[in-house]
N, C-alpha and C positions, 0 to 999 in steps of 0.2 A: 569465408567465415572465422571471426581468431574466437581462440577457444576461453578463453576471459573476461571481463565485463569486470569494470570498477568498478560499482555495485557490485553488494551481493542478494542473492532472494528478495531479504528484509527489502534492501531499502528499494530495488526496484517495483515488488508488491505493493510496501506502501505507497510510494508513485504511482505507481496505475492507479491505487483507491482511492486519491485522495482526485484528481484527475477523471475516473468513472466510476463514484462511489456504488451505484447501481449494478457492476459488473459483478456476472460469473465465476468463481474459480472457475468454469473451462473456458472461460475468455482473456482471461488473469492470465493464465497457463498459457494458453494459442499465441497472445502476444507477448508475451514476455521468451515463449520458444524453454519452457521448460515443465516439467509433468502440474496434473491435476492435483497429487498428492505436494509436490512439494510445496506449492501455492499453499494447500494448505496447516500443511505443518504452519508454513508461513505467518498466513492470518493470524492460527491457537493464538504462533507470538506473540506477535503483534498486541490481540486480544491479554493475552494476559501480562503483557507485561502494562498497559495503560496504552499505549499507540491511537488502539481502533477500540469503537463500541462498535457488536454486533447489533443490530434490530432487525427480528422477525418480519417478514409483511408480505401474508399470508401464503406462499414454497418457495417464497425467495427471502432474502437475504440486503441488506442494506446494509455498508460500515461506513461507518462517523467517525474520521481524520479525530486524534486527538490533540487539535495547533500549539494546545495553551501545558501539554506536559516536557520537563525536560530530557532530555536524552544524556542517556543512561550513560557512555563510555566516550561522547566529544570531548577530543580535548578545551582546553583551556577559557576556560568560564563556565555558564550554562547556558548554552543551546537550545534550544525548546521542536519541537517537531517546525513548527512555520516559518523557523528561521530555516533545515533544510530541506525542505520543500521550496519557500523562496533563491534558494542558493543553484537551488537544483532549474530552476526553471516555471513557466507558469502552471497552475495548477485550477484550476476552474472545473470546472466540473464539464465534458463534454457533455451537446448538448444530444449527443446519443450515445450515451453512457450508455454499454448495460445489453444494446443491442444488436441483438440478434437471427 
């Protein structure tokens, strides 16, 4: 396995959540091959920055990507989260989102 990736853990987490909004932090961590602590920190940062909204549903969280929010560090213009996700590929939620 290559020791580096093209996307940061924040970008990979955002993309995974866009595809699987009901996923648990544990599921995200396993799929991204990082620790739950890493995912938790990335999700917290994304929520704090306004890219995600966290909704509590019983004992679980559901995440809502804020597609209209501009990327704070993007060069050239004001691309949004939707522009980033579109560039990275299909972001339709999986039917088995969050299933474990």
